[in-house]
N, C-alpha and C positions, 0 to 999 in steps of 0.2 A: 289605488290597490294595487300591488305587485302580482302578477302571476306565479305559480308554483315555481316556473323555471327562473325567474329573477330573483325570488328568495333563495332558491338555492344557491346560485351563483353569489350573492351577497353571503350567505353563509360561509361558502368555500373561502371567499375574501378574506373573510372575519379570522377563521382559521389559520389562515396562511399568515395574517399579521401577529397574532399573538403565539405561535407555535414557538418561535424562536427563544422567546421570554420564557415558556413554561415546559422545558424539555423533559422536566420531570413529570408531566402530566400524561400517563398511560392512556387514559380514558380520552383525552382529547386527540391526541394522535389515531387512536382507533376510529373515532367522529370523523377526523379528517380524511382518514383511508375508506370510512365508508362513503364521502362525498366523492372522491376522487374514482371508486368504483360506478358510483352512479352517472359521472360524467364520461366514462370511457377510457379514464387514464390508468389503465390498470398497472404499468410498470410504478408508476409513481404511488399508487395504492399500496403494491407490495412494500415499497419502501417504508410507506408511514407505518405499515404494519409492522413492519421490521423493527421501525424505531420505539414503537409501544411495547415490543419483547425485548429490547434491551433495557428498558427501564424498569419493566416488569415482567421476567421471562416465564412466571407461571400464571400469566393472565390469560385463562381458558378462551374467553371469547375472540382475543387477537389470534391465536392460534387457529381456531374456526374459520374466522373471517380472512385469514391469507390462505389458508387451504381452499376455502371458497374460489376465490380469486385465480388462484394456481390451477384448480381444476376447472372451473365453468369458463373461465376467460383466457387464460393463456394456455390450457392444456398441458400443464406440467402436472403430469400426473404422481410421478415419483417424490416429487416433493411436496405435493398436495398430502401425502399419502403420510409422510412424516408428521405435517403439520397435525392430521387427525389423530396421530397415534400420541403426540406429545398431549393434545388437549385430553385423550384419554387417561394418560399417566396422573393428570391433575383432577379429573373425576372420571373413573372407571363407568359410573353408572348416567352419564350424559347422554340419552339417547340420541339428540342431535348429532353428537359426535361420532357415534356408531352409524346412525345413517349415512352421513358424509363419509366415514371410511367405506361403507358397502358401496356407495357410489363412485368412488374413486377404484376400488377394487373392481369393479363391474367394466369400467373403463380401461383398465389393465388386463382384462379377459381373464380374470382370477374367479372364474364365478362361483365355484363352491364356498372360497372364502366371503365373497359378498354376500351370499346366501345366509351365510351364518351371523354376519353382521345384522343384516335385517332381521333375523330372527331373534337375536338379542334385543334390538330395537322393540320388538313385538312383544317380548317378555316383561321389557318395561313401561311399554305403553301400547296395551292391546287395541287403543281405539284409534292409532295414528293411520289414517286412511292412506296417506303418501307413500308410507312403506309398505301397506298391504298392494298399493297397485304398483310401486317399484319391484315387490317381489313379484308378483304376478308377471310382469314384465321379463324379467329375468328367468322365473322358470320357463316361459315360455321361449325365450331364445336358448335355453339348454334341451328344449324339446320334450318337457315334462308339461303337457297341454292340460291333463286332468288336475294338477295340481295349481297351476297358472288359474283356470278357471276358480278353482276355489278361493284362491287369493281375490281374484277380481270381485266375486260375491262378497267377500268380507270389506271391500274397497267400496262397494256400493251399498252396502248398510250404513257407512256412515255419509258417503256421497251419493245418494240414489242419482241423483240428476247430472252424472259426471258421463259426458258423451263420449269420451275417449275410451274409458272404460268398457262401455257397452259395446264399441266398435271392436276393442281388443278382444273382448271375449268372444264376440262372432266370429272372429277368425279362428279363434281356437277351436269353436265349435264346427265350423266349415272344414278345418284340416280333420278333424276326427269324424267327420261325414256325418253328424248330428245334423240334419239340414231343416229341421223345423226349428230346432233351437237357434242354430245360427240366424236363421231369418228372424227371427223374433228378437233376437238381441239388436241386430243390425236395424231393424225395425225403432227401436228405442233411440240409437243413436242417431238414426236421420229423423226423426221427431224432434230431438234435440238441438240437432245441427244439420238442417238439411241439405244446404249447399255443399258443405263441406263433405260430408259422407256420402251422399248420393253419386257426387263426382270420382269419389276415391274407390269405393266400390266397384266402380265399371271396370277398373284395371287392377285392381288389388289381387294378387296370383293366389292368395289363401281363399280366393271365391271360385275358383275355377270350377271346382267338382260340382258347384250347386247354381253356377253361372245361368243354365237352361231353365231353372225351376220357374214355374208361372210365378208364384209370389215374389221371386227375386227380381225377376224382369218388372215386374209392376212396383216395386220399392225403388227403382232405380230411374223410372220413368220421370222427367219433371212434373 
């Protein structure tokens, strides 16, 4: 039996073998691009996505895949933004394209525009936990801590055991001076992931105001 890695390489070899004979198959080029992305061959993945788009310029998934590699792996945010905008020209109601557009705008420090994208996603899909989380993080970065907490609360409705959401919410409450709420949230984060958050809480600047509190001190002890 092949392990997952061996099977993946075999699929990539198959794709490489058949691609020259099937240059009109945009879906195959996209599958090839995804395999290359998984293998860390990002420049080649970009070339494969571009080949798919040469064949079918209105293939939305190729624009989104290309944008994701450019944004997340190659940090070419301007080109990634163009990709997601092209995807939205094809389908204006694609919530995943809006989310990715928001993500790249956040990278470009266009925070208000990014927030508008996340709000559109949530109009299209109010149950999108990832977007509620990303919106919370963005609002925290923008200094609107109460709104960030409200977004994190929405995120926790759909994923109540997400340790990072509890931790980020604790940071917000701590900066606002809500000592008991901050410690309650931090306690939840530590219960879910004790090694990570007990250690990070020791040096997190956001907890400086509550660091001497007896409950906080008890939480961060091994």
